[in-house]
VEXKOL-382990 format. One record per residue (C-alpha): residue number from 1; x negated, y negated, z negated. Coordinates in steps of 0.1 Angstrom, whole numbers. Example, Ala and Ser with C-alpha at 12.3 -4.5 7.8 and 13.67 -1.06 7.14 Angstrom:
<vexdren><resi>1</resi><u>-123</u><v>45</v><w>-78</w></vexdren>
<vexdren><resi>2</resi><u>-137</u><v>11</v><w>-71</w></vexdren>
//
This chain:
<vexdren><resi>1</resi><u>318</u><v>-345</v><w>-726</w></vexdren>
<vexdren><resi>2</resi><u>351</u><v>-351</v><w>-713</w></vexdren>
<vexdren><resi>3</resi><u>383</u><v>-351</v><w>-725</w></vexdren>
<vexdren><resi>4</resi><u>395</u><v>-324</v><w>-701</w></vexdren>
<vexdren><resi>5</resi><u>370</u><v>-299</v><w>-719</w></vexdren>
<vexdren><resi>6</resi><u>380</u><v>-307</v><w>-749</w></vexdren>
<vexdren><resi>7</resi><u>416</u><v>-296</v><w>-746</w></vexdren>
<vexdren><resi>8</resi><u>430</u><v>-261</v><w>-741</w></vexdren>
<vexdren><resi>9</resi><u>458</u><v>-256</v><w>-721</w></vexdren>
<vexdren><resi>10</resi><u>477</u><v>-223</v><w>-727</w></vexdren>
<vexdren><resi>11</resi><u>483</u><v>-199</v><w>-697</w></vexdren>
<vexdren><resi>12</resi><u>513</u><v>-178</v><w>-697</w></vexdren>
<vexdren><resi>13</resi><u>504</u><v>-144</v><w>-699</w></vexdren>
<vexdren><resi>14</resi><u>534</u><v>-130</v><w>-688</w></vexdren>
<vexdren><resi>15</resi><u>547</u><v>-148</v><w>-655</w></vexdren>
<vexdren><resi>16</resi><u>566</u><v>-124</v><w>-636</w></vexdren>
<vexdren><resi>17</resi><u>568</u><v>-136</v><w>-596</w></vexdren>
<vexdren><resi>18</resi><u>601</u><v>-124</v><w>-576</w></vexdren>
<vexdren><resi>19</resi><u>592</u><v>-101</v><w>-545</w></vexdren>
<vexdren><resi>20</resi><u>587</u><v>-119</v><w>-516</w></vexdren>
<vexdren><resi>21</resi><u>605</u><v>-93</v><w>-491</w></vexdren>
<vexdren><resi>22</resi><u>641</u><v>-108</v><w>-503</w></vexdren>
<vexdren><resi>23</resi><u>668</u><v>-99</v><w>-478</w></vexdren>
<vexdren><resi>24</resi><u>690</u><v>-128</v><w>-463</w></vexdren>
<vexdren><resi>25</resi><u>707</u><v>-128</v><w>-435</w></vexdren>
<vexdren><resi>26</resi><u>707</u><v>-169</v><w>-433</w></vexdren>
<vexdren><resi>27</resi><u>694</u><v>-183</v><w>-402</w></vexdren>
<vexdren><resi>28</resi><u>660</u><v>-195</v><w>-401</w></vexdren>
<vexdren><resi>29</resi><u>654</u><v>-229</v><w>-417</w></vexdren>
<vexdren><resi>30</resi><u>638</u><v>-244</v><w>-384</w></vexdren>
<vexdren><resi>31</resi><u>647</u><v>-228</v><w>-348</w></vexdren>
<vexdren><resi>32</resi><u>628</u><v>-237</v><w>-318</w></vexdren>
<vexdren><resi>33</resi><u>652</u><v>-257</v><w>-303</w></vexdren>
<vexdren><resi>34</resi><u>645</u><v>-277</v><w>-335</w></vexdren>
<vexdren><resi>35</resi><u>611</u><v>-277</v><w>-334</w></vexdren>
<vexdren><resi>36</resi><u>613</u><v>-288</v><w>-296</w></vexdren>
<vexdren><resi>37</resi><u>635</u><v>-316</v><w>-309</w></vexdren>
<vexdren><resi>38</resi><u>612</u><v>-329</v><w>-339</w></vexdren>
<vexdren><resi>39</resi><u>585</u><v>-330</v><w>-314</w></vexdren>
<vexdren><resi>40</resi><u>601</u><v>-347</v><w>-289</w></vexdren>
<vexdren><resi>41</resi><u>612</u><v>-370</v><w>-319</w></vexdren>
<vexdren><resi>42</resi><u>575</u><v>-379</v><w>-326</w></vexdren>
<vexdren><resi>43</resi><u>560</u><v>-381</v><w>-292</w></vexdren>
<vexdren><resi>44</resi><u>589</u><v>-410</v><w>-284</w></vexdren>
<vexdren><resi>45</resi><u>580</u><v>-428</v><w>-320</w></vexdren>
<vexdren><resi>46</resi><u>540</u><v>-428</v><w>-309</w></vexdren>
<vexdren><resi>47</resi><u>551</u><v>-440</v><w>-276</w></vexdren>
<vexdren><resi>48</resi><u>569</u><v>-471</v><w>-286</w></vexdren>
//
């Protein structure tokens, strides 16, 4: 027997998750330009 099997971890029964479709008028976290810049940086670092 292992110790992990002997321990009983209580599982929360009343977990409430927020909805995933919340409205936000903030800009996207990563834009296409930012992605291209990051790819260029990584390629330059790999080349160096």
